[in-house]
N, C-alpha and C positions, 0 to 999 in steps of 0.2 A: 159871409155869417163871422160874428163878433170874436164868439171862441178860437181863439188860438193858444199856443203857447208861451213865444215873448216873441214881443216886438223889436229886440237886435240880435245879432248873434253874439251873445255871451255864451260861454263852453267853457267846462272844469271835467273836473275829475273826480272827484267825490274818495276822503279815507276815512274809514270806518275801522276804530277798533287798531287803528294805528297800521292798515294797509288800505295800495289806493288799489281801490278799484278797476280803476283807468277807464270810469263812460261817462262819457258824456254827456248833458245835460244843456236845456236851456235854465236859466234863473232868468229868477222871476219877481219883477218889484211894481209887490200891488201897492201903493199908496191909500194909506188908512184915511175917509172923509171924517173921521171922527177929531182931529188935527187942525181941521181947516178952517176956513173963517164962514163962519153959518150967516152971514149976512151980504157975504156973493157964492154961492156953491153953488151956482152955476157955473160964472169965471171962475172956478177955483178949483174943478174936476176940469174944464177945456184947456188950462194951461198948464195942468200936468197929465192932460195925452201929450201938448202938446211939447213938454219936455223931456217926452220918452218913458211913462211910465206904461207896463205892459198890462195891465188891470189894476180896476177902482175896490177899495175891499172896506167895503159897508157895513158898517158893527150897532150892529141892531137890538139895543140895550129895552127893559124892562120895568130897569127900577126892583124887581121882584126876584128874579134869578142873578142879579147881580144888581149892586150899588148905583145907578143910572140911569139915567132913562135921556135916550136919543133920538131916533127918528121911527115911522113909521114905510109901510108902499106907497104911501101915496107923496113923501118925498124923490123914492126909487125914479116911481115913477116918473115925477115931474123933472130928475135931472136926466134919466135915461134918453134925451129928444140935441139933450147939451155935450153925449160926453156918442163914441163913437167904440170906451173898452169896455174889454167879459164886467162888468159886474160883479163881486164875489161876496155875496152876501152871508155876515156872521151872526146866524140868529145866537145871542143872548137872550136870552126872554124860555120859559114855560109859562102854560107846553105851548112846545110849537108846535106839537097838528094841525091848529085849526087854523095859524099862520102863513103856511106855504106857500096852500093857489094863490094866495094874496101877491106874495111877493116874485113867485116867477110872473104874473099874470102882469106886473110891474116891472118887468123888466131883468130881473135877474137871471145871468145865467148859470150861475151857480148858486147854492145854499147845503151852505153849513152847519149843523148844528149842534150839541153838550149830553151821550149819551146822558146823564142823570138832565136831560128837562122832557122826559113823560117816557111811558112805562113799554113802549114797544123799541129798540130803534132800528129797528130791523124794520118793523113795517114802516118809521118816518123815511126810512132813504128807501124804499120801493117806491113810495108816493113821490118823494123829488124828482127818482127814474119816471117817475108813470106821467110825472105835470112837462116831461121833457128835458129835465135841468140836470146840471153835473150833481153830486152830491158827495156831501163832505162828514166828517167827524171831528172836532176840536176837542183836546185831553186836556184838559184845566191842568197846573202845578203836580195836585194831589190825585189825576188819573193814571193808573197804566198802561201801560204799550197793551196787555190784556185784552184789554174790552176791544180792541179793534180785529183779532181773531173771528168770529163768526159773519167778519160782516164786510168780512176784504172783497169780496166778488164783488159789492157794492161798491166803492168807493170810487170818489176819480182826487178825493184830495184826504188829505190827514192834513190838521192842523195844531201843529204844537202851540199853547200857550206857554211864555217867557215871561211872563208877570204872572199874575189871579189878575184877571179878568174884570171890566168894570171901569176902570182908567185910564187915561191914554198920560204916558209920561214917566211913566215905575222905570226904574230900573230890574236890569234883564237879569234872568236865574240860569245861575251858574250851574245848578244841579241838576236842567234839564237837558242837557248836554247826552248825557250818555242816555236817555231816555229816546231822543233821535233819533242818533245812533243806531239803538237796537228798534225803531221805526226803518228806520233807511230796508236793515238786514231782510225787515218781514216783507220790507213792497217790493226787494228785489226776488226775494226767494218766491213770493206770488207769483213773476214773471208776469205780473200788470201795469198798467201807463196809467201812474196812480199818483201825484203832485204830494210832496212831504214837504207845509207850509210853515212857515215858524212868524207869531207876533209875538212881539214884547220887547219893548229894550233895543231894537234892534239899531244898529250905527251902523256907521261905517267902521268903529271899533270893532263892533262886539259881531257882524256878517261872517266875517270871517274864520269866528269858530260856529255857525250858522251853519257851514259850506264844506265848510271840514269832516262836523258827523254825518254831514248827509242832505242839506234843506237843502232845494231847488226852487223857493217858493219865498222871499219875505216882503210880510209887509213894515210899513214903516210908518209910521205918524209926523211928531216932531220932528224928527227927519228929512221927513222930505216938506211939506207942510210950514213947518216951524227956522226955513234954510228963507235968505233973500231969494236965492238962482237956485230953483226944483230944479230945471235940469245938471245943474254941476251935484247937488245933493241926489239925486238917483244915480249918476256917473261916478259919485265914491262913495257909494253900497256896493258896484261893482268891483270899480278897480282893489278895493286894498282884500278881494278876497282872492284876486291874480284872475282878472277875468279878460276879456278881449272883445270893446265894443269893433 
């Protein structure tokens, strides 16, 4: 079974509102394929798996919901045979509902979407789960945490964007740290096993801030694929956060 928490034992106690929760969670590193060499995608996904990545994050962009175009289910399907990691598919498309089945069939293990991508978030999450996949919601910098409350029972992941979506290589928005902490409190209060993922400007310098606020999953694009040694880059994201491999 591909779905797993993390490939290495990296634990931490999260700090929320200045109080250490004492809760230990595995830290998951999910390199973003958007920063890979698109002429060598098969080799790239095999390389990051060998380097110790836990998941593969796939950003799907339509040039409409976000100002960029990436790739679709055909590429996801082609990569599936080259990589044994869980495929974490982030849909930045609108509408998203017509394409959920296609990405599920292509090999996605988790599908996350934005509340703004369709009129019925609850129904969309139900559809993802009915397809046998994990379901996630993505919050843009301007989207409040309160939108999660009515759908917490359907979530396996919450992704907080720490940049505005659409392009890689942007700077981390520190203004999102209080939101991350707020969502960590919501997740803990729910008693559900929901991952809290961060995407945007995640580097060895900003990773500790995300972990301190309560994140347990980090998406990193150029911080991994932009380095000559993928294994060292992944290790660097864990170590500044006090992780022990």
